C-alpha atoms as a printed R data frame, in Angstrom:
   type eleno elety resid chain resno      x      y       z
1  ATOM     1    CA   MET     A     1 15.108 65.787 -33.203
2  ATOM     2    CA   PRO     A     2 16.040 64.714 -36.742
3  ATOM     3    CA   ALA     A     3 14.777 61.195 -36.014
4  ATOM     4    CA   ALA     A     4 11.441 62.593 -34.839
5  ATOM     5    CA   ALA     A     5 11.237 64.900 -37.853
6  ATOM     6    CA   PHE     A     6 11.760 61.901 -40.154
7  ATOM     7    CA   GLY     A     7  8.426 60.569 -38.942
8  ATOM     8    CA   MET     A     8  6.654 63.633 -40.265
9  ATOM     9    CA   VAL     A     9  7.340 62.638 -43.880
10 ATOM    10    CA   ALA     A    10  3.957 62.550 -45.649
11 ATOM    11    CA   ASP     A    11  4.506 59.127 -47.246
12 ATOM    12    CA   LEU     A    12  5.426 57.567 -43.922
13 ATOM    13    CA   GLY     A    13  2.291 59.031 -42.351
14 ATOM    14    CA   SER     A    14  0.013 57.452 -44.936
15 ATOM    15    CA   TRP     A    15  1.773 54.106 -44.467
16 ATOM    16    CA   LEU     A    16  1.373 54.384 -40.695
17 ATOM    17    CA   ASP     A    17 -2.348 55.056 -41.099
18 ATOM    18    CA   LEU     A    18 -2.676 51.598 -42.667
19 ATOM    19    CA   HIS     A    19 -0.716 49.809 -39.920
20 ATOM    20    CA   PRO     A    20 -2.125 50.544 -36.438
21 ATOM    21    CA   LEU     A    21  0.623 48.745 -34.481
22 ATOM    22    CA   ALA     A    22  3.354 50.565 -36.396
23 ATOM    23    CA   HIS     A    23  1.466 53.819 -35.798
24 ATOM    24    CA   ALA     A    24  1.376 53.176 -32.047
25 ATOM    25    CA   ALA     A    25  5.067 52.201 -32.052
26 ATOM    26    CA   PHE     A    26  5.888 55.446 -33.839
27 ATOM    27    CA   HIS     A    27  4.137 57.476 -31.127
28 ATOM    28    CA   VAL     A    28  6.032 55.611 -28.411
29 ATOM    29    CA   GLU     A    29  9.293 56.246 -30.300
30 ATOM    30    CA   VAL     A    30  8.598 59.974 -30.574
31 ATOM    31    CA   MET     A    31  7.787 60.165 -26.849
32 ATOM    32    CA   GLY     A    32 11.022 58.348 -26.056
33 ATOM    33    CA   LEU     A    33 12.990 60.688 -28.298
34 ATOM    34    CA   GLY     A    34 11.386 63.655 -26.536
35 ATOM    35    CA   PHE     A    35 12.523 62.433 -23.130
36 ATOM    36    CA   LEU     A    36 15.965 61.600 -24.510
37 ATOM    37    CA   ALA     A    37 16.294 65.029 -26.122
38 ATOM    38    CA   GLY     A    38 15.372 66.709 -22.843
39 ATOM    39    CA   HIS     A    39 17.774 64.599 -20.814
40 ATOM    40    CA   LEU     A    40 20.712 64.948 -23.195
41 ATOM    41    CA   GLY     A    41 20.022 68.639 -23.697
42 ATOM    42    CA   ASP     A    42 20.247 69.210 -19.970
43 ATOM    43    CA   ARG     A    43 23.502 67.245 -19.783
44 ATOM    44    CA   TYR     A    44 24.910 69.369 -22.609
45 ATOM    45    CA   ALA     A    45 24.075 72.721 -21.038
46 ATOM    46    CA   ARG     A    46 22.068 73.546 -17.944
47 ATOM    47    CA   GLY     A    47 18.641 74.803 -18.993
48 ATOM    48    CA   ALA     A    48 18.770 73.272 -22.474
49 ATOM    49    CA   GLY     A    49 16.686 70.281 -21.374
50 ATOM    50    CA   PRO     A    50 13.466 72.227 -20.796
51 ATOM    51    CA   VAL     A    51 13.970 74.024 -24.118
52 ATOM    52    CA   MET     A    52 14.372 70.702 -25.943
53 ATOM    53    CA   ALA     A    53 11.363 69.233 -24.140
54 ATOM    54    CA   ALA     A    54  9.260 72.268 -25.096
55 ATOM    55    CA   ALA     A    55 10.408 72.003 -28.721
56 ATOM    56    CA   MET     A    56  9.447 68.323 -28.858
57 ATOM    57    CA   GLY     A    57  6.105 69.174 -27.246
58 ATOM    58    CA   MET     A    58  5.431 71.798 -29.909
59 ATOM    59    CA   VAL     A    59  6.307 69.291 -32.652
60 ATOM    60    CA   ALA     A    60  3.844 66.857 -31.089
61 ATOM    61    CA   LEU     A    61  1.083 69.481 -30.935
62 ATOM    62    CA   VAL     A    62  1.603 70.509 -34.547
63 ATOM    63    CA   ALA     A    63  1.612 66.876 -35.662
64 ATOM    64    CA   ALA     A    64 -1.533 66.143 -33.633
65 ATOM    65    CA   ALA     A    65 -3.232 69.111 -35.302
66 ATOM    66    CA   GLY     A    66 -2.687 67.443 -38.665
67 ATOM    67    CA   LEU     A    67  0.426 69.022 -40.110
68 ATOM    68    CA   GLY     A    68  0.551 68.200 -43.808
69 ATOM    69    CA   ARG     A    69 -2.920 66.659 -43.918
70 ATOM    70    CA   PRO     A    70 -5.418 67.977 -46.460
């Protein structure tokens, strides 16, 4: 999750708004990290995978709603 949280830095977001391909690549990276977090969480402890997947989903919803945007 720290790698996904790094993408929420306000300066990075404004840079991504200017570079559409980088913006799309960032979304793909966050989706990949979400699946990886769910998979590794479930390998760590049974039941942790769905919790990690839900946490990544909530981060995505908050980011889509415009977290940090004026």
